[in-house]
Short mmCIF file of the C-alpha atoms (twelve columns), coordinates in Angstrom:
data_MODEL
# 
_entry.id   MODEL 
# 
loop_
_atom_site.group_PDB 
_atom_site.id 
_atom_site.type_symbol 
_atom_site.label_atom_id 
_atom_site.label_alt_id 
_atom_site.label_comp_id 
_atom_site.label_asym_id 
_atom_site.label_seq_id 
_atom_site.Cartn_x 
_atom_site.Cartn_y 
_atom_site.Cartn_z 
_atom_site.pdbx_PDB_model_num 
ATOM 1   C CA . MET A 1   72.920  120.688 100.933 1 
ATOM 2   C CA . THR A 2   69.263  121.715 100.836 1 
ATOM 3   C CA . ASP A 3   68.862  125.450 101.549 1 
ATOM 4   C CA . SER A 4   72.533  125.757 102.506 1 
ATOM 5   C CA . LYS A 5   74.094  129.189 102.250 1 
ATOM 6   C CA . TYR A 6   77.599  130.261 101.442 1 
ATOM 7   C CA . THR A 7   78.026  131.113 105.129 1 
ATOM 8   C CA . ASN A 8   77.610  127.381 105.848 1 
ATOM 9   C CA . PHE A 9   80.589  126.559 103.659 1 
ATOM 10  C CA . ASP A 10  83.445  125.110 105.699 1 
ATOM 11  C CA . TYR A 11  86.583  125.571 103.615 1 
ATOM 12  C CA . GLU A 12  88.797  123.432 105.858 1 
ATOM 13  C CA . LEU A 13  86.312  120.566 105.867 1 
ATOM 14  C CA . SER A 14  86.037  120.766 102.090 1 
ATOM 15  C CA . GLN A 15  89.815  120.600 101.809 1 
ATOM 16  C CA . LYS A 16  89.888  117.475 103.977 1 
ATOM 17  C CA . ILE A 17  87.209  115.815 101.852 1 
ATOM 18  C CA . LEU A 18  89.029  116.742 98.661  1 
ATOM 19  C CA . THR A 19  92.309  115.378 100.053 1 
ATOM 20  C CA . MET A 20  90.598  112.141 101.012 1 
ATOM 21  C CA . LEU A 21  89.208  111.749 97.499  1 
ATOM 22  C CA . LYS A 22  92.507  112.677 95.843  1 
ATOM 23  C CA . GLY A 23  94.438  110.008 97.717  1 
ATOM 24  C CA . GLY A 24  91.729  107.406 98.158  1 
ATOM 25  C CA . TYR A 25  91.876  103.876 96.790  1 
ATOM 26  C CA . PRO A 26  89.283  103.728 93.965  1 
ATOM 27  C CA . ALA A 27  88.085  100.217 94.795  1 
ATOM 28  C CA . LYS A 28  87.092  101.296 98.302  1 
ATOM 29  C CA . LEU A 29  84.821  104.103 97.102  1 
ATOM 30  C CA . LYS A 30  81.620  103.177 95.327  1 
ATOM 31  C CA . LYS A 31  79.897  106.497 94.872  1 
ATOM 32  C CA . VAL A 32  79.812  110.029 96.287  1 
ATOM 33  C CA . LEU A 33  76.518  111.888 96.024  1 
ATOM 34  C CA . ILE A 34  76.233  115.637 96.617  1 
ATOM 35  C CA . VAL A 35  72.523  116.297 97.040  1 
ATOM 36  C CA . THR A 36  70.740  119.493 95.993  1 
ATOM 37  C CA . ALA A 37  73.957  121.465 95.594  1 
ATOM 38  C CA . PRO A 38  73.324  125.218 95.230  1 
ATOM 39  C CA . LEU A 39  74.759  127.222 92.363  1 
ATOM 40  C CA . TRP A 40  77.422  128.855 94.517  1 
ATOM 41  C CA . PHE A 41  78.807  125.366 95.223  1 
ATOM 42  C CA . LYS A 42  78.528  123.878 91.733  1 
ATOM 43  C CA . ALA A 43  80.755  126.467 90.057  1 
ATOM 44  C CA . PRO A 44  83.923  125.989 92.176  1 
ATOM 45  C CA . PHE A 45  83.203  122.265 92.472  1 
ATOM 46  C CA . ARG A 46  83.537  121.783 88.706  1 
ATOM 47  C CA . ILE A 47  87.046  123.202 88.950  1 
ATOM 48  C CA . LEU A 48  88.105  121.398 92.128  1 
ATOM 49  C CA . ARG A 49  86.962  117.999 90.847  1 
ATOM 50  C CA . LEU A 50  89.607  118.194 88.115  1 
ATOM 51  C CA . PHE A 51  92.230  117.606 90.821  1 
ATOM 52  C CA . VAL A 52  90.646  114.302 91.848  1 
ATOM 53  C CA . ARG A 53  91.861  111.008 90.413  1 
ATOM 54  C CA . GLU A 54  89.931  110.150 87.239  1 
ATOM 55  C CA . LYS A 55  88.541  106.857 88.584  1 
ATOM 56  C CA . LEU A 56  87.220  108.712 91.608  1 
ATOM 57  C CA . ARG A 57  86.044  111.750 89.691  1 
ATOM 58  C CA . GLU A 58  83.603  109.693 87.660  1 
ATOM 59  C CA . ARG A 59  82.035  108.410 90.878  1 
ATOM 60  C CA . VAL A 60  81.263  111.833 92.346  1 
ATOM 61  C CA . HIS A 61  77.819  113.083 91.330  1 
ATOM 62  C CA . THR A 62  75.711  116.154 92.051  1 
ATOM 63  C CA . VAL A 63  72.075  115.064 92.153  1 
ATOM 64  C CA . SER A 64  68.679  116.463 93.074  1 
ATOM 65  C CA . ALA A 65  66.626  114.846 95.819  1 
ATOM 66  C CA . PRO A 66  64.283  112.967 93.446  1 
ATOM 67  C CA . GLN A 67  67.294  111.532 91.572  1 
ATOM 68  C CA . LEU A 68  68.560  109.744 94.687  1 
ATOM 69  C CA . SER A 69  66.259  106.813 94.022  1 
ATOM 70  C CA . ALA A 70  68.368  105.993 90.963  1 
ATOM 71  C CA . HIS A 71  71.526  105.778 93.074  1 
ATOM 72  C CA . VAL A 72  70.675  104.626 96.599  1 
ATOM 73  C CA . PRO A 73  68.167  101.862 97.450  1 
ATOM 74  C CA . ARG A 74  66.123  102.514 100.559 1 
ATOM 75  C CA . ALA A 75  67.262  99.250  102.131 1 
ATOM 76  C CA . SER A 76  70.871  100.486 102.208 1 
ATOM 77  C CA . LEU A 77  69.990  103.430 104.456 1 
ATOM 78  C CA . PRO A 78  68.816  101.914 107.755 1 
ATOM 79  C CA . THR A 79  69.812  105.079 109.644 1 
ATOM 80  C CA . LEU A 80  67.818  107.468 107.460 1 
ATOM 81  C CA . GLU A 81  64.874  107.630 109.847 1 
ATOM 82  C CA . HIS A 82  67.214  108.173 112.788 1 
ATOM 83  C CA . CYS A 83  68.935  111.028 110.954 1 
ATOM 84  C CA . ARG A 84  65.572  112.628 110.176 1 
ATOM 85  C CA . ASN A 85  64.544  112.457 113.824 1 
ATOM 86  C CA . CYS A 86  67.853  113.923 114.977 1 
ATOM 87  C CA . TYR A 87  67.523  116.753 112.479 1 
ATOM 88  C CA . THR A 88  63.941  117.434 113.588 1 
ATOM 89  C CA . ASN A 89  64.904  117.452 117.250 1 
ATOM 90  C CA . ASN A 90  67.824  119.744 116.524 1 
ATOM 91  C CA . LEU A 91  65.537  122.259 114.868 1 
ATOM 92  C CA . GLN A 92  63.037  122.119 117.714 1 
ATOM 93  C CA . ASN A 93  65.567  122.247 120.545 1 
ATOM 94  C CA . ASN A 94  67.517  125.135 119.062 1 
ATOM 95  C CA . LYS A 95  64.415  126.914 117.763 1 
ATOM 96  C CA . LEU A 96  66.009  127.423 114.398 1 
ATOM 97  C CA . ASP A 97  64.104  129.167 111.666 1 
ATOM 98  C CA . GLY A 98  63.116  127.114 108.686 1 
ATOM 99  C CA . VAL A 99  60.743  124.415 107.604 1 
ATOM 100 C CA . ILE A 100 61.739  120.784 107.175 1 
ATOM 101 C CA . ASP A 101 61.167  119.640 103.656 1 
ATOM 102 C CA . GLU A 102 59.396  116.366 104.332 1 
ATOM 103 C CA . TYR A 103 59.786  115.284 100.732 1 
ATOM 104 C CA . VAL A 104 63.531  115.750 100.790 1 
ATOM 105 C CA . ILE A 105 64.082  114.104 104.168 1 
ATOM 106 C CA . SER A 106 61.542  111.292 104.108 1 
ATOM 107 C CA . ASN A 107 60.299  110.537 100.648 1 
ATOM 108 C CA . TYR A 108 63.125  111.033 98.186  1 
ATOM 109 C CA . ILE A 109 63.719  107.260 98.054  1 
ATOM 110 C CA . PRO A 110 60.610  105.434 96.879  1 
ATOM 111 C CA . PRO A 111 59.621  102.186 98.636  1 
ATOM 112 C CA . VAL A 112 61.322  99.098  97.239  1 
ATOM 113 C CA . LYS A 113 59.036  96.266  96.206  1 
ATOM 114 C CA . THR A 114 59.676  92.907  97.789  1 
ATOM 115 C CA . GLN A 115 59.070  89.480  96.401  1 
ATOM 116 C CA . ASN A 116 58.943  86.531  98.810  1 
ATOM 117 C CA . GLY A 117 60.569  88.717  101.412 1 
ATOM 118 C CA . VAL A 118 63.540  89.515  99.134  1 
ATOM 119 C CA . ILE A 119 64.194  93.031  97.888  1 
ATOM 120 C CA . GLU A 120 64.504  93.118  94.147  1 
ATOM 121 C CA . HIS A 121 66.914  95.757  92.819  1 
ATOM 122 C CA . GLU A 122 67.135  97.052  89.307  1 
ATOM 123 C CA . VAL A 123 70.559  95.751  88.424  1 
ATOM 124 C CA . ALA A 124 71.174  98.157  85.583  1 
ATOM 125 C CA . ARG A 125 71.108  101.093 87.962  1 
ATOM 126 C CA . ASP A 126 74.101  99.922  89.891  1 
ATOM 127 C CA . MET A 127 76.391  98.459  87.266  1 
ATOM 128 C CA . THR A 128 79.616  99.413  85.645  1 
ATOM 129 C CA . SER A 129 80.363  98.538  82.033  1 
ATOM 130 C CA . ASP A 130 82.895  96.056  83.379  1 
ATOM 131 C CA . ARG A 131 80.240  94.154  85.289  1 
ATOM 132 C CA . VAL A 132 77.808  94.211  82.398  1 
ATOM 133 C CA . ALA A 133 80.449  92.760  80.096  1 
ATOM 134 C CA . ARG A 134 81.140  89.962  82.545  1 
ATOM 135 C CA . LEU A 135 77.455  89.145  82.913  1 
ATOM 136 C CA . GLU A 136 77.293  88.703  79.177  1 
ATOM 137 C CA . GLN A 137 80.188  86.229  79.484  1 
ATOM 138 C CA . PRO A 138 79.260  83.967  82.418  1 
ATOM 139 C CA . ASP A 139 82.349  81.817  81.940  1 
ATOM 140 C CA . ALA A 140 84.713  84.752  82.323  1 
ATOM 141 C CA . MET A 141 86.155  84.560  85.836  1 
ATOM 142 C CA . HIS A 142 88.529  87.401  86.571  1 
ATOM 143 C CA . ILE A 143 90.900  88.708  89.158  1 
ATOM 144 C CA . SER A 144 90.177  92.411  88.946  1 
ATOM 145 C CA . ASP A 145 89.843  95.643  90.887  1 
ATOM 146 C CA . PRO A 146 86.305  96.842  90.088  1 
ATOM 147 C CA . PRO A 147 84.980  99.780  92.127  1 
ATOM 148 C CA . TYR A 148 83.154  97.613  94.672  1 
ATOM 149 C CA . THR A 149 84.358  96.475  98.070  1 
ATOM 150 C CA . CYS A 150 83.266  93.713  100.408 1 
ATOM 151 C CA . ASP A 151 85.724  94.571  103.144 1 
ATOM 152 C CA . THR A 152 83.182  95.972  105.600 1 
ATOM 153 C CA . GLY A 153 83.990  93.834  108.632 1 
ATOM 154 C CA . PRO A 154 86.366  94.745  111.444 1 
ATOM 155 C CA . LEU A 155 90.048  94.186  110.868 1 
ATOM 156 C CA . ARG A 156 92.241  92.023  113.034 1 
ATOM 157 C CA . GLN A 157 94.035  93.892  115.768 1 
ATOM 158 C CA . GLY A 158 96.817  95.930  114.261 1 
ATOM 159 C CA . THR A 159 98.282  99.406  114.156 1 
ATOM 160 C CA . PHE A 160 99.501  101.681 111.367 1 
ATOM 161 C CA . HIS A 161 101.726 104.044 113.332 1 
ATOM 162 C CA . HIS A 162 104.705 103.954 110.962 1 
ATOM 163 C CA . ALA A 163 102.535 104.343 107.859 1 
ATOM 164 C CA . LYS A 164 100.914 107.445 109.366 1 
ATOM 165 C CA . LEU A 165 104.133 109.272 110.242 1 
ATOM 166 C CA . PRO A 166 104.262 112.616 108.386 1 
ATOM 167 C CA . SER A 167 107.480 111.712 106.570 1 
ATOM 168 C CA . ASN A 168 105.985 108.410 105.403 1 
ATOM 169 C CA . LEU A 169 102.566 109.568 104.238 1 
ATOM 170 C CA . SER A 170 103.816 110.491 100.781 1 
ATOM 171 C CA . LYS A 171 105.270 106.981 100.388 1 
ATOM 172 C CA . ASN A 172 101.774 105.474 100.436 1 
ATOM 173 C CA . ARG A 173 100.115 105.271 97.044  1 
ATOM 174 C CA . TYR A 174 96.683  105.617 98.640  1 
ATOM 175 C CA . THR A 175 95.876  107.461 101.843 1 
ATOM 176 C CA . ASP A 176 93.500  104.712 102.994 1 
ATOM 177 C CA . VAL A 177 95.669  101.682 102.172 1 
ATOM 178 C CA . LEU A 178 98.326  101.437 104.860 1 
ATOM 179 C CA . CYS A 179 100.495 98.579  106.070 1 
ATOM 180 C CA . TYR A 180 100.409 96.972  109.496 1 
ATOM 181 C CA . ASP A 181 103.254 97.674  111.877 1 
ATOM 182 C CA . HIS A 182 103.591 94.088  113.112 1 
ATOM 183 C CA . SER A 183 104.199 92.548  109.670 1 
ATOM 184 C CA . ARG A 184 105.780 95.386  107.711 1 
ATOM 185 C CA . VAL A 185 109.005 94.873  105.774 1 
ATOM 186 C CA . LEU A 186 111.845 96.892  107.289 1 
ATOM 187 C CA . LEU A 187 114.437 98.391  104.972 1 
ATOM 188 C CA . SER A 188 117.925 99.274  106.091 1 
ATOM 189 C CA . GLN A 189 118.197 102.888 107.203 1 
ATOM 190 C CA . THR A 190 119.877 104.993 104.544 1 
ATOM 191 C CA . ASP A 191 120.078 107.952 106.911 1 
ATOM 192 C CA . PRO A 192 121.176 107.252 110.504 1 
ATOM 193 C CA . GLU A 193 119.525 110.499 111.553 1 
ATOM 194 C CA . ASP A 194 116.162 109.579 109.987 1 
ATOM 195 C CA . PRO A 195 114.635 106.304 111.245 1 
ATOM 196 C CA . THR A 196 111.731 106.620 108.776 1 
ATOM 197 C CA . THR A 197 114.028 105.702 105.885 1 
ATOM 198 C CA . ASP A 198 113.338 102.070 106.788 1 
ATOM 199 C CA . TYR A 199 109.691 102.400 105.672 1 
ATOM 200 C CA . ILE A 200 108.026 100.948 102.607 1 
ATOM 201 C CA . ASN A 201 104.356 100.093 102.155 1 
ATOM 202 C CA . ALA A 202 104.884 96.327  102.194 1 
ATOM 203 C CA . ASN A 203 103.970 93.425  104.468 1 
ATOM 204 C CA . TYR A 204 105.124 89.855  104.949 1 
ATOM 205 C CA . VAL A 205 102.388 87.260  104.392 1 
ATOM 206 C CA . ASP A 206 102.669 83.573  105.247 1 
ATOM 207 C CA . GLY A 207 102.201 80.882  102.628 1 
ATOM 208 C CA . TYR A 208 101.290 77.224  102.943 1 
ATOM 209 C CA . LYS A 209 103.524 75.902  105.727 1 
ATOM 210 C CA . GLN A 210 105.989 78.716  105.089 1 
ATOM 211 C CA . LYS A 211 106.386 81.822  107.213 1 
ATOM 212 C CA . ASN A 212 106.853 85.084  105.297 1 
ATOM 213 C CA . ALA A 213 106.476 83.313  101.972 1 
ATOM 214 C CA . PHE A 214 105.291 86.499  100.258 1 
ATOM 215 C CA . ILE A 215 105.779 90.221  100.363 1 
ATOM 216 C CA . CYS A 216 102.591 92.124  99.521  1 
ATOM 217 C CA . THR A 217 103.294 95.642  98.386  1 
ATOM 218 C CA . GLN A 218 101.851 98.490  96.379  1 
ATOM 219 C CA . GLY A 219 103.005 99.368  92.897  1 
ATOM 220 C CA . PRO A 220 106.131 101.514 93.256  1 
ATOM 221 C CA . LEU A 221 105.770 105.285 92.974  1 
ATOM 222 C CA . PRO A 222 108.431 107.547 91.442  1 
ATOM 223 C CA . LYS A 223 109.373 108.491 94.990  1 
ATOM 224 C CA . THR A 224 109.535 104.869 96.204  1 
ATOM 225 C CA . PHE A 225 111.013 103.279 93.094  1 
ATOM 226 C CA . SER A 226 114.482 102.960 94.647  1 
ATOM 227 C CA . ASP A 227 112.989 101.719 97.937  1 
ATOM 228 C CA . PHE A 228 111.167 98.968  96.047  1 
ATOM 229 C CA . TRP A 229 114.311 97.601  94.441  1 
ATOM 230 C CA . ARG A 230 116.257 98.058  97.653  1 
ATOM 231 C CA . MET A 231 113.673 95.830  99.334  1 
ATOM 232 C CA . VAL A 232 114.031 93.200  96.598  1 
ATOM 233 C CA . TRP A 233 117.796 93.221  97.000  1 
ATOM 234 C CA . GLU A 234 117.879 93.182  100.795 1 
ATOM 235 C CA . GLN A 235 115.286 90.404  101.069 1 
ATOM 236 C CA . GLY A 236 117.074 88.311  98.438  1 
ATOM 237 C CA . CYS A 237 113.917 87.955  96.343  1 
ATOM 238 C CA . VAL A 238 114.252 86.073  93.060  1 
ATOM 239 C CA . ALA A 239 110.624 86.136  91.836  1 
ATOM 240 C CA . LEU A 240 108.426 89.196  91.352  1 
ATOM 241 C CA . VAL A 241 104.747 89.008  90.427  1 
ATOM 242 C CA . MET A 242 102.801 91.957  89.025  1 
ATOM 243 C CA . THR A 243 99.120  90.999  89.011  1 
ATOM 244 C CA . THR A 244 96.758  92.435  86.418  1 
ATOM 245 C CA . GLY A 245 93.555  90.750  85.220  1 
ATOM 246 C CA . GLY A 246 92.845  87.252  84.028  1 
ATOM 247 C CA . ARG A 247 90.499  84.320  83.862  1 
ATOM 248 C CA . ALA A 248 90.844  81.257  86.018  1 
ATOM 249 C CA . GLN A 249 92.827  79.024  83.655  1 
ATOM 250 C CA . PRO A 250 95.450  81.637  82.687  1 
ATOM 251 C CA . VAL A 251 95.855  82.636  86.337  1 
ATOM 252 C CA . LEU A 252 96.332  79.010  87.395  1 
ATOM 253 C CA . ARG A 253 98.835  78.496  84.597  1 
ATOM 254 C CA . PHE A 254 100.660 81.660  85.637  1 
ATOM 255 C CA . LEU A 255 100.678 80.458  89.241  1 
ATOM 256 C CA . HIS A 256 102.336 77.256  88.071  1 
ATOM 257 C CA . LEU A 257 104.946 79.256  86.143  1 
ATOM 258 C CA . VAL A 258 105.715 81.412  89.187  1 
ATOM 259 C CA . ARG A 259 106.347 78.337  91.309  1 
ATOM 260 C CA . ARG A 260 108.594 76.868  88.631  1 
ATOM 261 C CA . ALA A 261 110.507 80.136  88.261  1 
ATOM 262 C CA . GLN A 262 111.025 80.253  92.034  1 
ATOM 263 C CA . ARG A 263 112.381 76.697  92.078  1 
ATOM 264 C CA . THR A 264 114.705 77.371  89.143  1 
ATOM 265 C CA . ALA A 265 116.071 80.561  90.676  1 
ATOM 266 C CA . LEU A 266 116.502 78.828  94.041  1 
ATOM 267 C CA . ALA A 267 118.533 76.062  92.388  1 
ATOM 268 C CA . ASP A 268 120.747 78.697  90.783  1 
ATOM 269 C CA . LEU A 269 121.389 80.252  94.192  1 
ATOM 270 C CA . GLY A 270 122.767 77.000  95.549  1 
ATOM 271 C CA . ASP A 271 124.430 77.403  98.933  1 
ATOM 272 C CA . ALA A 272 124.056 81.178  98.741  1 
ATOM 273 C CA . TRP A 273 120.538 80.773  100.149 1 
ATOM 274 C CA . ALA A 274 120.381 79.426  103.692 1 
ATOM 275 C CA . GLY A 275 116.728 80.205  104.473 1 
ATOM 276 C CA . HIS A 276 113.526 78.246  103.907 1 
ATOM 277 C CA . SER A 277 113.750 75.316  101.498 1 
ATOM 278 C CA . ARG A 278 111.213 76.970  99.196  1 
ATOM 279 C CA . GLY A 279 113.322 80.052  98.814  1 
ATOM 280 C CA . PRO A 280 113.096 83.740  99.687  1 
ATOM 281 C CA . PRO A 281 109.808 85.666  99.745  1 
ATOM 282 C CA . ILE A 282 107.982 86.181  96.447  1 
ATOM 283 C CA . VAL A 283 107.141 89.843  95.881  1 
ATOM 284 C CA . VAL A 284 103.532 90.303  94.746  1 
ATOM 285 C CA . HIS A 285 102.013 93.655  93.869  1 
ATOM 286 C CA . CYS A 286 99.206  95.257  91.898  1 
ATOM 287 C CA . SER A 287 98.203  98.876  92.378  1 
ATOM 288 C CA . ALA A 288 97.436  99.033  96.090  1 
ATOM 289 C CA . GLY A 289 98.764  95.573  96.897  1 
ATOM 290 C CA . ILE A 290 95.564  94.276  98.469  1 
ATOM 291 C CA . GLY A 291 92.938  93.346  95.861  1 
ATOM 292 C CA . ARG A 292 94.453  91.285  93.073  1 
ATOM 293 C CA . THR A 293 97.538  90.693  95.210  1 
ATOM 294 C CA . GLY A 294 95.485  89.190  98.024  1 
ATOM 295 C CA . THR A 295 93.529  87.102  95.530  1 
ATOM 296 C CA . PHE A 296 96.706  85.685  93.999  1 
ATOM 297 C CA . ILE A 297 98.184  84.740  97.382  1 
ATOM 298 C CA . THR A 298 94.927  83.225  98.643  1 
ATOM 299 C CA . LEU A 299 94.734  81.083  95.524  1 
ATOM 300 C CA . GLU A 300 98.371  80.015  95.886  1 
ATOM 301 C CA . VAL A 301 97.876  78.983  99.511  1 
ATOM 302 C CA . CYS A 302 94.616  77.133  98.819  1 
ATOM 303 C CA . THR A 303 95.878  75.244  95.768  1 
ATOM 304 C CA . SER A 304 99.058  74.232  97.598  1 
ATOM 305 C CA . ARG A 305 97.071  72.873  100.524 1 
ATOM 306 C CA . LEU A 306 94.589  71.157  98.217  1 
ATOM 307 C CA . ALA A 307 97.388  69.392  96.340  1 
ATOM 308 C CA . ALA A 308 99.062  68.316  99.575  1 
ATOM 309 C CA . GLU A 309 96.104  67.453  101.804 1 
ATOM 310 C CA . GLY A 310 93.040  67.267  99.582  1 
ATOM 311 C CA . VAL A 311 91.298  70.034  101.561 1 
ATOM 312 C CA . ALA A 312 91.049  73.794  101.264 1 
ATOM 313 C CA . ASP A 313 89.603  76.657  103.304 1 
ATOM 314 C CA . VAL A 314 89.209  79.855  101.301 1 
ATOM 315 C CA . ARG A 315 87.673  81.843  104.125 1 
ATOM 316 C CA . GLY A 316 90.380  80.823  106.569 1 
ATOM 317 C CA . ALA A 317 93.087  81.655  104.046 1 
ATOM 318 C CA . VAL A 318 91.610  85.113  103.429 1 
ATOM 319 C CA . GLU A 319 91.409  85.803  107.169 1 
ATOM 320 C CA . ARG A 320 95.060  84.844  107.647 1 
ATOM 321 C CA . VAL A 321 96.169  87.018  104.734 1 
ATOM 322 C CA . ARG A 322 94.140  89.947  106.053 1 
ATOM 323 C CA . ALA A 323 95.727  89.522  109.478 1 
ATOM 324 C CA . GLN A 324 99.079  90.422  107.882 1 
ATOM 325 C CA . ARG A 325 98.046  92.711  105.009 1 
ATOM 326 C CA . ALA A 326 95.034  94.862  105.873 1 
ATOM 327 C CA . HIS A 327 92.020  94.918  103.524 1 
ATOM 328 C CA . SER A 328 93.274  92.066  101.324 1 
ATOM 329 C CA . ILE A 329 90.625  90.660  98.934  1 
ATOM 330 C CA . GLN A 330 88.640  93.788  98.195  1 
ATOM 331 C CA . MET A 331 85.583  92.719  96.244  1 
ATOM 332 C CA . PRO A 332 82.990  89.942  96.304  1 
ATOM 333 C CA . ASP A 333 84.064  89.083  92.752  1 
ATOM 334 C CA . GLN A 334 87.574  88.326  93.954  1 
ATOM 335 C CA . TYR A 335 86.342  86.124  96.789  1 
ATOM 336 C CA . VAL A 336 84.067  84.202  94.425  1 
ATOM 337 C CA . PHE A 337 86.914  83.935  91.932  1 
ATOM 338 C CA . CYS A 338 89.043  82.120  94.527  1 
ATOM 339 C CA . HIS A 339 86.324  79.459  94.939  1 
ATOM 340 C CA . LEU A 340 85.733  79.029  91.219  1 
ATOM 341 C CA . ALA A 341 89.426  78.923  90.339  1 
ATOM 342 C CA . LEU A 342 90.036  76.423  93.141  1 
ATOM 343 C CA . LEU A 343 87.352  74.133  91.733  1 
ATOM 344 C CA . GLU A 344 88.843  74.478  88.275  1 
ATOM 345 C CA . TYR A 345 92.255  73.624  89.706  1 
ATOM 346 C CA . ALA A 346 90.840  70.529  91.419  1 
ATOM 347 C CA . ILE A 347 89.225  69.091  88.297  1 
ATOM 348 C CA . GLY A 348 91.886  70.280  85.867  1 
ATOM 349 C CA . SER A 349 95.257  69.015  84.754  1 
ATOM 350 C CA . TYR A 350 97.129  70.604  87.672  1 
ATOM 351 C CA . ALA A 351 95.720  68.331  90.369  1 
ATOM 352 C CA . CYS A 352 93.775  65.364  89.053  1 
ATOM 353 C CA . GLU A 353 94.575  63.070  91.976  1 
ATOM 354 C CA . GLU A 354 91.767  61.195  93.713  1 
ATOM 355 C CA . LYS A 355 91.900  63.373  96.855  1 
ATOM 356 C CA . CYS A 356 91.260  66.504  94.761  1 
ATOM 357 C CA . LEU A 357 88.324  64.862  93.044  1 
ATOM 358 C CA . ARG A 358 86.921  63.944  96.454  1 
ATOM 359 C CA . PHE A 359 87.259  67.604  97.431  1 
ATOM 360 C CA . VAL A 360 85.171  68.629  94.412  1 
ATOM 361 C CA . SER A 361 82.496  66.097  95.293  1 
ATOM 362 C CA . VAL A 362 82.306  67.276  98.913  1 
ATOM 363 C CA . TYR A 363 82.339  70.932  97.852  1 
ATOM 364 C CA . PHE A 364 79.378  70.521  95.516  1 
ATOM 365 C CA . ARG A 365 77.378  68.570  98.098  1 
ATOM 366 C CA . LYS A 366 78.003  71.308  100.624 1 
ATOM 367 C CA . HIS A 367 77.541  74.459  98.541  1 
ATOM 368 C CA . ILE A 368 75.374  73.590  95.536  1 
# 
């Protein structure tokens, strides 16, 4: 915002940005930097930011140009030079008045020293207290939703038409976490005149050798509370999982308890259930239904396959889950957790058979 005037202020654009931040999924937003904000902007901004979700509000910063080096490493801005050239050409072609501040455009991020061709970052500059605590406890493996995302690659082919319908937008907890059309759970229409009453932000996800073994969904909102329980009833679900945080051993133990609860409930159903032999879908949710939820399902699929075949493919499992529930497995920590928990499962009391031990041996030879 260097040298910007009040006449440059686009109210509609600002509203769109504010709306995006208000409804955004915290784990998908690392940091928002407003650079060299003038006084006329800072005053109303301090009021408007109060309407943004607290987890997002603490990630929005107003900084001066020299302070950028504490937030953004040069290596993460490969297009900076291109942007500078475009800005320079724009000034020259349009003969605009003004002088380019070379310090602001080119030099506000100091060069990063390299060692053996590897860029060394100052870790403390880019840490949350959650990450620092976990570094101090190297044995603490967690399923969590920290504010970092690794989901930068392209998604499988899929559309979100129903999730984006005006009457359904308010049913999504986050504006940027939508459910695929091809795998979404359809509710019965409560209003024959309104076809959108069949919508809920939930997707079927396959398990190990079981189609639609899970239903991934967001945490219910006050507006969708009745829809959530209507889905449970209509799908005949007998097991619901609300994922929070946890280390590997407690999560594995909980996974074992979920399977046992599903089997017990299925036995109680008797002939009333005529579907898959493993029972109706298990409902799994967290906040958005993608981070911890995706981690839980990936771990369930991988441990089931490991116990049955003595092999596991974490990457393949994540790709299949993402093909049915967009953006599943949000952070690198969650992806690493799946590997570590799977190893702990293989050498632990849950699967101590010879084929699992062979898997551990092969895994270490391949990755360590």
